[in-house]
N, C-alpha and C positions, 0 to 999 in steps of 0.2 A: 223399306220405303219410309216407315215412321222415323227410323234412325237417321236417314239421309235428310229428311225434312227438318228434323231437330238440329242436325249439324249445320245445315245452311242457315237456319235462323240464328244459331250461335255465332257463326262467322260474320253475318251482317251486323249483329248487335255488337260484337267485339270490335268491328271496324269503327263503329260510331263511338264506342267508349274509348278507343285508343286516341281519339282526338284530344282528349282532356284527361289528365291524371286526376284532377279533382272530381270529375264525373265518375271515373272508375272507382275511386275511393268511396264516394258517396253510394255508388251501386253496391259495393262490397259491404259497407256498413249497414245498408238496409236489410241485409240478411244476418250478418254476424252480430248485429246489435242485440239479438235475443240472448246471445252468450253473455253480453254485458249485464243484462238484467238478471240472468240466472246466477252469475258469479257475484253480483252485488249482494244477493241473499246469502251466498256462502261467506263472503267477507263480513257481513253483519254478524253472523254466528261465530266465526273464527275468533273475533276480537273479544267475545264475551263468554263463550261456552266453556272453555277450560276453567276459567276462574269461577264461573257459576257452579260447575259440577264439583270442583275441588274446595272452594272457599265457602260457597253458600250452602250447598247440599252436604258438604263434609266428606266427600269420597276421595280416594287416593289419586295421585298424579297418573298412575298407570290406568286407573279406571277412567279418568278424564281423557287420557289419550285414546282409550278404547271407544269412548262415545264419539270423539271426533273422527276416529278411523272408521266407524260404522258407515259413514257416508261413502268411503272408498270401497268398502266391501260390496255395497250395492252397485257402485259404478263398475267394478270389475265384473260382477255377475251379469249386468245388463248391457255391457258394451256389445257383445255378440248380437243381442236382441236389437239394439239400436242400429247396428249395421244392417241387419236383416230388414228392418222396417224401412230404412233409407233406400236400400236397393230395390225393394219389392213394393213398398207402399208410398214411397216418396219422402223427400226431406221435410216438406212442410208438415206432413202427418207426424213425423218424429218430433218436431219442435212443439207442435200443439199438445201432444201427449206429455211431453216433458214439462211444459208450463203448467198443465193440470196437476202433475205430481208435485211440482214446486208449491202450488197452492195448498195441496194436501199436507205437505210438510209444515206449512205455516199454521194450519189448523191444529196439527198434533203438537207443535211447539207451544201454541197458545194454551192448549189443554194442559200441558205439563206445568205451565206457570200457575195454574189454579189448583195444582195437586201438592202445594207446599206442605200440607199437613201429613202427606204420605210420600216421603222422599223417594221410596222405592218405586211408587207408581209414576212419579214425575220423571224418574230416570228411565223407566221403560217407555214412556211416551216420547222422551227425547231420543231414545234409541230408534224407535219407529220413525220419528221425524227425520232423523239422519239417513235412514234407509231410503225414505221417499225422496229426499233431496239428492242422494247419490244417483238414484235412477233418473231423476230429472236432469242431472248434470250430463250423464252419458247421452241421453236422447237429444237434449238441446244442443250440446256442443257438436256432436256428430252431425245432426241434421242441419244446423246452421252453417257448418263448414262446407258440407257437400252442396247445400242450397246456394251458397256463395260461389263455389267453384263453377257450377252450371250457370249461375247468373252472370258471372264476370268472364267466364271462359277458362278452359283447362290450362291455357298457357299462363294464367295468372294464379296458379295454384299456390305458389310460395307467398304471394301477396295476400291471398285470402287467409291462409293459415297464419300468417304474421298478424293480420288485422284481427283475426279471431283471438289470438293470444293477447293482443293489446286489450281487447274487450274483456277477456277472462281475468287477467291480472289487474287491469284497470278497475274492474268490478270489485276485486278483493281489496285494492288500495282505497277505493271510495267507501266500500262497505265497512271497513275496520273502524274508522272514526265515527261513522254513522251509528254503528252498533253500540259503541261506548256512549254516545250522546243519548240514544234511545234508552239504554239501560239505566243510566244515571238520572235521566230526567223523568222517565215514565215507567220504569220497572221492566222486568223481564217479559211481561205479557206484550209489551209494545214490539218486541223483537218478532214474536209470532205474527202479530198483525201486519208488520212490514213485509214479512216473507209471503204471507197470504196475498197481500195487495200486489206485490211485484210478480207473483206467479200468475194471477188471474188477469191483471191489467193488460198485458200485451196480446192476449188471445184474439181480440177483435182485429187488431192490425195484422196479425199473422194470417188470419182467415181471409183477409181482403187481398193479400198478395198472391200473384200467380204462382202456381206450383212448379217445382222443377220437373223436367222430363224424367221418366223412368226408362232406363236403357235396358232393353230386353236382350237376352242372349244366355248362353250356357253359363251357369254360376259355378265358380270353383268351390269345392268343399271348404268349410271354415278352417279346418286344420291345415289345409294347404296354404291358405292366405296367411294364417297365423305364422307358419314356418317361414314364409318369405319375408316377413317384417320383423322376425324375432331378434336378429342381431342389432338392428337399429333400435328396436324396442328395449333391449337390455341396457343400451347406453342411456336411453331416455329415463328408464327406471332408476338407474344408479345416480344420474344427475338430479333426479327429482327428490332424493332424500334430503338434500339441503333445504329445499323449499318446505318439505314436510316438517322437519324439526323446527324451522323458524316459524312457520305458520301455526303450528300446534302448541308450542311451548314458550315462545318468546314472551308472551304476556305473563306467564307464571315465573319465568326467569327474572323479568323486571320486578315483579312483586316480591320475589325472594330477596332481591338485592335492595329493596325499598327505593326503586327508581320509578319515576313517572315517565309516560311517553311511549308505552309499548305499542299503542295504536300508530304512533308516528313512525316507529320502526317498520311496521307492516306497510305503511303508506310510502315510505322511502323505498322499500323493496319494489313495490308496484310502480312507483314513479320512474325509477331508473330502468325497470323492466320495459316500460312503455317508451322511454327515451331511446333506449338501444334498439327497440323494434322499429321505431320511426326513422332512426338515423342509419341503421346498418342492415336492414332486411334485404336490400338490394344486393348485398355481397354474396348471398346464397347462390344466386344465378351467376355471379361473376367468377367466384373462385371455388364454388362447390360446397355442398352441405357438410361434408366431413371436415373440411378445413375450417369452416365457420364454427362448427361444434367444438373442435379442439381448442380454439381461442376462447370460446365461451366457458368451457370446462375449466380452463386455467384461471380465468377471472373469478369464477364461482369458488374454486378451491381457496384462492387468496382471501375472498370475503369470509368464508367459513373459518379459516384459521385466525382471521382478525377477530371474529366473534368469540372464538375459543380463548383468545388472550385478552379479551376486553376487560378493562378495569374501570372504565368510565362510560357514561352514557354516550359520549361523543364517539368513542371507539365502537360501541355497539351499533350506533346509528350508521357509522361508516361501513361496518361489516355487513349490515343488512342491505345497504344500498349497493355495495359491490357484489353481493350475492345475487341480488335482483338483476343487476347489469349483466352478470355472467350467465345466469340461467335464461335470459331473455330469448335467445335465438336457438336454444337447444331443440325445442319441439319442432319448429319449422325446418331447421337445417337437417336434422335426421329424418323428419317426416317426408320431405321431398325425396330423399334417397330411398325411403321405404316404399312409397307408393308409385314411383315413376314407372315401374315395370308391371304394374297391376292393370288388368283389363278395365275399361270404363265401367262395365256393369258390376264390378266388384270393388270399386274405390271406397264406397261407404263401409263395406265390411273390412277392407284393409285399414282404413283410418280408425275404425273402432278397435280392431285387433292391435294396432300400434298403440292406441291410447290405453289399452289394458295394462301395459307394462308400467305406465305412470300411476295408474290407479292402484295396482297391486303394491307398488312401492310406497305410496302414501298410506295404504291400508295397514301395512306392517310397521311403518315408521313410528306411528303413535305409540303402540304398546312396547316396541323395542326401545325407543328413545326414553319412554317412561321408566322402563327397567334400568336403563343406563343412568338416568338421573337419580333413581333411588339408590344405586350402588356407588356412583362416583361423583354425583352432583351435576348441575346444569351445564357447565362448560364442556364436559366430556361429550355431550351429544353433538356439539359442533365439530369436534375432532373426529367422531365416528362418521359424520356426514362428509367431511373433507376426505377421509380415506376412501369412502365409496366413490366420490367423484374422481379421485385419482385412478381407480380401477376403470371408470368410464373412459378416461383419457387413453389408457392402454388399449381397451377394446376398440375405440373409435380409430386410434392410430393404426391398429392392425387392419381394420376394414379399409382405411384410406390406402394403405400399401397394397392390399389385394386389388383394389380398384385400379391403381396405377399400373399394376402388372398385366392387366387384361388388355 
């Protein structure tokens, strides 16, 4: 009875929303906007943290990569928890807990800034801050996406995932220059204060919004859900390596080459990512997720190869922009294919399990790319990422052929 009432309410609301695309987009953004705030804090740190650990604290590039990757360790470990909370306690609860953890990350980052006389303590505090931010990311992103799907209607799943991606990478794009401005103008402590404010600030708004319905029914075991989304997840993980090496090490790459404008490279990545999401997201429903993913992987590979061969800032900027354009629709294209056959009561768990592959990819990319840089230099990491995306093309093409045979 409760499920029928909830379904009829969604049908009525969706009929109203369908009258205006602008109203639908505004409705979606009212939920996925929390991802924008969360990833704004991630972007702030990405632009300054590798250089702070390597150049200010004096640790190696591999350790700088490990500190950045600590966030993704926490995200991998907490994705199942996030899905469990969304499916059993509600999407709003997941978002609220995630925002609180983001605020805690800000407190720890601020504390690390005042431990400059004890670099090892500052490093430990940064590690803890990154773990808290990683848990925040999984809870906010999963909760906001499922909240948006129920708020806008399950038939708009691709649009919700696309808009959530616009918010996440838009947050990174906006946060990168903001982080540089904060660091150069006010010092590293201002980074911690900004993360704290952005974590706690949206809580009042979230608590005032209506909660998403909790769909009751028999829940699938997590390992069953994980297995169902594993093939699409592996493609996502391989494609995410390009973003991982660019986001983690492009600031150090630019510094090594004595180039300015590393934050602009991250901004161009995010800007072209958003541009492609806005312009081409509708193609997922038109030609299918696998077809869109194949085109995206091809563009991402070209961008990474351009970065590999970059001898000028203009080539590096172009490579970063093309990589962002290519990576833009990978998550929603494969995500729609991954969750379409999952029962409604397990969609939060499925989305969390699917995201684990990206998190795991980003977790290992930092230290692996750091080791590659130490052995063969910065350009080699882009070639490594391009080879990974080529494997993703083969895997996704195979899945597309299997789908065509059914």
